[in-house]
Backbone as a chain_set.jsonl record, in Angstrom:
{"seq": "MAEVSTVEKQKRVRCSDEQFLEAVFSSKTYAEITSKTGQKVATTMARYARVKALMAKSGEELPAMERKRPVKTIDNVEAMAATVRRLKAAHSGE", "coords": {"N": [[-72.204, 142.891, -132.283], [-70.057, 140.395, -131.028], [-67.151, 139.768, -132.425], [-65.841, 136.368, -133.436], [-63.285, 134.585, -133.437], [-61.715, 132.189, -135.178], [-59.533, 129.415, -134.911], [-57.604, 127.537, -136.824], [-56.886, 124.486, -136.663], [-53.711, 122.628, -136.856], [-53.36, 119.698, -138.924], [-52.255, 116.799, -137.972], [-49.241, 115.466, -138.588], [-48.301, 112.748, -139.86], [-45.548, 110.187, -139.903], [-43.61, 107.45, -140.902], [-41.659, 105.247, -139.134], [-39.473, 104.398, -140.838], [-39.388, 106.448, -142.673], [-38.788, 108.409, -140.731], [-36.28, 107.644, -139.816], [-34.441, 107.485, -142.104], [-34.79, 110.127, -142.78], [-33.046, 110.958, -140.487], [-30.643, 109.891, -140.85], [-29.709, 111.381, -143.406], [-29.411, 113.944, -142.599], [-28.38, 116.893, -140.622], [-29.243, 118.46, -138.835], [-31.606, 119.324, -136.605], [-33.753, 120.782, -137.818], [-33.285, 120.175, -140.484], [-34.51, 117.315, -140.667], [-37.047, 117.954, -139.97], [-37.978, 119.535, -142.287], [-37.798, 117.41, -144.042], [-39.629, 115.664, -142.978], [-42.027, 116.645, -142.306], [-42.917, 117.011, -139.864], [-43.145, 119.205, -136.616], [-40.607, 120.962, -135.268], [-40.257, 120.637, -132.474], [-41.573, 118.361, -132.122], [-39.992, 116.595, -133.543], [-37.55, 116.491, -132.177], [-38.378, 115.5, -129.738], [-39.125, 112.764, -130.608], [-36.711, 112.287, -131.769], [-35.084, 111.736, -129.342], [-36.477, 109.736, -128.056], [-36.281, 107.547, -129.882], [-33.508, 107.354, -129.98], [-32.83, 106.447, -127.374], [-34.238, 104.039, -127.436], [-32.73, 102.624, -129.37], [-30.267, 102.73, -128.44], [-30.65, 100.842, -126.139], [-30.629, 98.306, -127.894], [-28.266, 98.194, -128.989], [-27.432, 99.828, -130.996], [-26.464, 102.92, -132.908], [-27.651, 106.186, -133.036], [-26.901, 108.9, -135.334], [-25.393, 112.036, -134.347], [-27.188, 115.074, -133.569], [-27.551, 118.242, -134.423], [-28.579, 121.681, -133.521], [-29.961, 123.916, -135.205], [-28.305, 126.996, -135.318], [-28.617, 130.45, -134.414], [-28.195, 132.946, -136.523], [-26.01, 135.539, -135.812], [-25.418, 138.78, -135.946], [-22.933, 141.486, -136.398], [-24.493, 144.191, -135.832], [-26.596, 143.078, -134.343], [-25.232, 141.973, -131.805], [-24.394, 144.473, -130.938], [-26.469, 145.793, -130.644], [-27.956, 144.302, -128.621], [-25.988, 144.739, -126.64], [-26.301, 147.386, -126.063], [-28.973, 147.225, -125.083], [-28.357, 145.963, -122.815], [-26.692, 147.768, -121.598], [-28.744, 150.04, -120.944], [-30.496, 148.753, -119.358], [-28.958, 148.045, -116.936], [-28.337, 150.599, -116.213], [-30.991, 151.643, -115.756], [-32.01, 149.562, -113.399], [-29.871, 150.206, -111.745], [-30.642, 152.382, -110.362], [-32.188, 151.746, -108.432]], "CA": [[-72.329, 141.44, -132.092], [-68.748, 140.0, -130.838], [-66.415, 138.904, -133.74], [-65.235, 135.415, -132.855], [-61.919, 134.305, -134.464], [-61.69, 130.855, -135.338], [-58.41, 128.965, -135.108], [-57.545, 126.215, -137.586], [-56.077, 123.293, -136.048], [-52.89, 122.139, -137.829], [-53.408, 118.651, -138.912], [-51.21, 116.1, -137.531], [-48.595, 114.831, -139.782], [-47.787, 111.18, -139.597], [-44.265, 109.775, -140.486], [-43.29, 106.303, -140.591], [-40.354, 104.976, -138.548], [-38.628, 104.175, -141.85], [-39.171, 107.646, -143.16], [-38.1, 109.113, -139.802], [-34.788, 107.271, -139.709], [-33.833, 107.989, -143.376], [-34.449, 111.671, -142.765], [-32.243, 111.375, -139.487], [-29.459, 109.793, -141.544], [-29.681, 112.12, -144.297], [-29.516, 115.308, -142.026], [-27.327, 117.198, -139.521], [-29.858, 119.555, -137.61], [-33.366, 118.818, -136.255], [-34.676, 121.627, -138.824], [-33.415, 119.418, -141.778], [-35.432, 116.449, -140.371], [-38.403, 118.322, -139.91], [-38.408, 119.689, -143.756], [-38.055, 116.046, -144.929], [-40.827, 114.576, -142.444], [-43.24, 117.568, -142.33], [-43.324, 117.4, -138.557], [-42.707, 120.312, -136.008], [-39.023, 120.926, -134.488], [-40.509, 119.995, -130.991], [-41.994, 116.885, -132.183], [-38.736, 115.926, -134.132], [-36.545, 116.501, -131.111], [-38.697, 114.351, -128.855], [-39.094, 111.575, -131.355], [-35.348, 111.721, -131.94], [-34.703, 111.36, -128.259], [-37.063, 108.588, -127.674], [-35.894, 106.687, -130.75], [-32.051, 107.204, -129.712], [-32.766, 105.663, -126.266], [-34.523, 102.65, -127.862], [-31.554, 102.164, -130.383], [-29.059, 102.474, -127.457], [-30.886, 99.638, -125.63], [-30.538, 97.314, -128.671], [-26.612, 98.333, -129.217], [-27.654, 100.723, -132.592], [-26.356, 104.368, -132.409], [-27.967, 107.098, -134.382], [-25.959, 110.113, -135.634], [-25.647, 113.157, -133.405], [-27.984, 116.238, -134.36], [-27.237, 119.741, -133.879], [-29.576, 122.505, -133.295], [-29.594, 125.165, -136.115], [-27.862, 128.114, -134.5], [-29.388, 131.753, -134.917], [-27.248, 134.022, -137.036], [-25.832, 136.685, -135.272], [-24.575, 139.737, -136.773], [-22.165, 142.622, -135.393], [-25.289, 144.593, -135.485], [-27.412, 142.196, -133.168], [-24.469, 141.812, -130.968], [-24.412, 145.914, -130.445], [-28.269, 146.288, -130.092], [-27.929, 143.725, -126.988], [-24.971, 145.546, -125.658], [-27.008, 148.556, -125.863], [-30.105, 146.999, -124.208], [-27.952, 145.61, -121.489], [-26.279, 148.876, -120.695], [-29.831, 150.567, -120.82], [-31.153, 147.886, -118.572], [-28.234, 148.3, -115.987], [-28.407, 152.002, -115.801], [-32.23, 151.386, -115.295], [-31.838, 148.814, -112.316], [-28.743, 150.38, -110.56], [-30.903, 153.451, -109.756], [-33.211, 151.438, -107.217]], "C": [[-70.531, 141.164, -132.138], [-68.205, 139.106, -132.055], [-65.674, 137.509, -132.855], [-64.332, 134.809, -133.953], [-61.791, 132.489, -134.226], [-60.112, 130.38, -135.643], [-58.164, 127.594, -135.805], [-56.473, 125.483, -136.953], [-55.136, 122.807, -137.028], [-53.102, 120.432, -137.616], [-52.077, 117.701, -138.441], [-50.392, 115.527, -138.504], [-47.779, 113.527, -139.177], [-46.481, 111.004, -140.484], [-43.873, 108.489, -139.86], [-41.928, 106.185, -140.025], [-39.412, 105.008, -139.718], [-38.38, 105.564, -142.35], [-38.447, 108.607, -142.0], [-36.59, 108.987, -139.963], [-34.136, 107.462, -141.179], [-33.739, 109.555, -143.268], [-33.025, 111.904, -141.821], [-30.562, 111.055, -139.815], [-28.944, 110.467, -142.605], [-29.355, 113.734, -143.755], [-28.404, 115.518, -140.85], [-28.174, 117.962, -138.558], [-31.376, 118.79, -137.844], [-34.17, 119.65, -137.492], [-34.558, 120.688, -140.164], [-34.367, 118.396, -141.785], [-36.759, 117.009, -140.629], [-38.943, 118.82, -141.46], [-38.475, 118.5, -144.311], [-39.351, 115.364, -144.222], [-42.142, 115.298, -142.565], [-43.669, 117.872, -140.887], [-42.827, 118.681, -137.842], [-41.296, 120.047, -135.565], [-39.193, 120.145, -133.29], [-40.701, 118.699, -131.158], [-40.776, 115.98, -132.696], [-37.723, 115.755, -133.157], [-36.98, 115.588, -130.161], [-38.99, 113.181, -129.416], [-37.62, 111.144, -131.538], [-34.709, 111.053, -130.563], [-34.974, 110.049, -127.819], [-36.581, 107.361, -128.416], [-34.139, 106.324, -130.393], [-32.002, 106.18, -128.401], [-33.25, 104.217, -126.454], [-33.396, 101.927, -128.587], [-30.443, 101.694, -129.42], [-29.292, 100.889, -126.82], [-30.395, 98.168, -126.467], [-29.042, 97.382, -129.371], [-26.561, 99.248, -130.576], [-27.278, 102.1, -131.841], [-26.895, 105.162, -133.536], [-27.017, 108.297, -134.328], [-26.396, 111.085, -134.863], [-26.155, 114.317, -134.19], [-27.285, 117.484, -133.553], [-28.479, 120.404, -134.103], [-29.103, 123.486, -134.306], [-29.614, 126.369, -135.313], [-28.378, 129.539, -135.445], [-28.152, 132.315, -135.62], [-27.015, 135.202, -136.375], [-24.866, 137.553, -136.007], [-24.162, 140.858, -135.823], [-23.306, 143.712, -134.821], [-26.158, 144.378, -134.242], [-26.667, 142.359, -131.961], [-24.626, 143.266, -130.263], [-25.612, 146.314, -129.78], [-28.138, 145.486, -128.691], [-27.148, 144.251, -126.337], [-25.557, 146.703, -125.155], [-28.119, 148.266, -124.776], [-29.456, 146.594, -122.669], [-27.306, 146.815, -120.597], [-27.557, 150.004, -120.131], [-30.467, 149.901, -119.514], [-30.261, 148.09, -117.031], [-28.423, 149.707, -115.342], [-30.034, 152.144, -115.178], [-32.385, 150.817, -113.739], [-30.836, 149.392, -111.364], [-29.494, 151.848, -109.84], [-32.017, 153.286, -108.32], [-32.805, 151.595, -106.038]], "O": [[-69.819, 141.602, -133.04], [-68.683, 138.065, -132.505], [-65.069, 137.661, -131.794], [-64.655, 134.607, -135.124], [-61.799, 131.842, -133.178], [-59.499, 130.937, -136.554], [-58.577, 126.575, -135.253], [-55.328, 125.9, -136.777], [-55.625, 122.521, -138.121], [-53.044, 119.892, -136.511], [-50.936, 118.103, -138.667], [-51.029, 115.003, -139.417], [-46.917, 113.437, -138.303], [-46.346, 111.555, -141.576], [-43.782, 108.325, -138.644], [-41.062, 106.974, -140.401], [-38.439, 105.742, -139.544], [-37.205, 105.911, -142.471], [-37.628, 109.462, -142.335], [-35.813, 109.916, -140.181], [-32.92, 107.619, -141.069], [-32.731, 110.165, -143.626], [-32.126, 112.686, -142.13], [-29.576, 111.619, -139.339], [-27.759, 110.266, -142.873], [-29.077, 114.612, -144.571], [-27.743, 114.638, -140.299], [-27.735, 118.079, -137.414], [-31.947, 118.112, -138.698], [-35.141, 119.13, -138.041], [-35.556, 120.454, -140.845], [-35.132, 118.367, -142.749], [-37.506, 116.517, -141.475], [-40.091, 118.575, -141.832], [-39.306, 118.425, -145.216], [-40.044, 114.579, -144.868], [-43.19, 114.725, -142.865], [-44.521, 118.715, -140.609], [-42.011, 119.318, -138.509], [-40.887, 118.887, -135.52], [-38.49, 119.17, -133.022], [-40.107, 117.875, -130.462], [-40.615, 114.82, -132.315], [-36.972, 114.793, -133.318], [-36.139, 114.835, -129.671], [-39.165, 112.317, -128.556], [-37.266, 109.967, -131.492], [-33.982, 110.06, -130.602], [-34.136, 109.291, -127.329], [-36.45, 106.284, -127.835], [-33.645, 105.206, -130.541], [-31.23, 105.221, -128.396], [-32.788, 103.297, -125.78], [-33.179, 100.73, -128.393], [-29.835, 100.627, -129.496], [-28.482, 99.967, -126.913], [-29.925, 97.181, -125.903], [-28.762, 96.592, -130.272], [-25.48, 99.289, -131.163], [-27.574, 102.417, -130.689], [-26.683, 104.919, -134.724], [-26.425, 108.591, -133.29], [-27.595, 111.175, -134.599], [-25.695, 114.583, -135.3], [-26.713, 117.574, -132.467], [-29.38, 119.879, -134.757], [-27.934, 123.871, -134.281], [-30.611, 126.783, -134.721], [-28.486, 129.66, -136.665], [-27.059, 132.033, -135.13], [-27.962, 135.989, -136.374], [-23.811, 137.205, -136.538], [-24.746, 141.169, -134.785], [-23.227, 144.124, -133.663], [-26.399, 145.203, -133.361], [-27.267, 142.85, -131.005], [-24.966, 143.283, -129.08], [-25.774, 146.943, -128.734], [-28.233, 146.149, -127.658], [-27.493, 144.358, -125.16], [-25.399, 147.057, -123.986], [-28.195, 148.932, -123.743], [-29.99, 146.881, -121.598], [-27.327, 146.906, -119.369], [-27.406, 150.687, -119.118], [-30.935, 150.654, -118.66], [-30.936, 148.283, -116.02], [-28.627, 149.888, -114.142], [-30.196, 152.769, -114.129], [-32.858, 151.577, -112.893], [-30.94, 149.078, -110.178], [-28.948, 152.362, -108.864], [-32.468, 154.126, -107.541], [-33.558, 151.369, -105.091]]}, "num_chains": 1, "name": "protein.A"}
């Protein structure tokens, strides 16, 4: 008998406008907002864009958000450079 895997759906996290705006004004990145509201980063970014557009129409301005930047190490950069060299060598022989 084939094994059927069940994927649990994540429950939708609801967040009031007031809670969302408090998180926006006390955060610098989308990731910080998500940690305060419990929503996903993509959901937070989309909601921020919608709210920012609505507030702009009424003359209010929201603080600018930054994306959390990945930490790049020297090892990571060197590994990427090695991958680029390998790919160049593989594709130049065509």
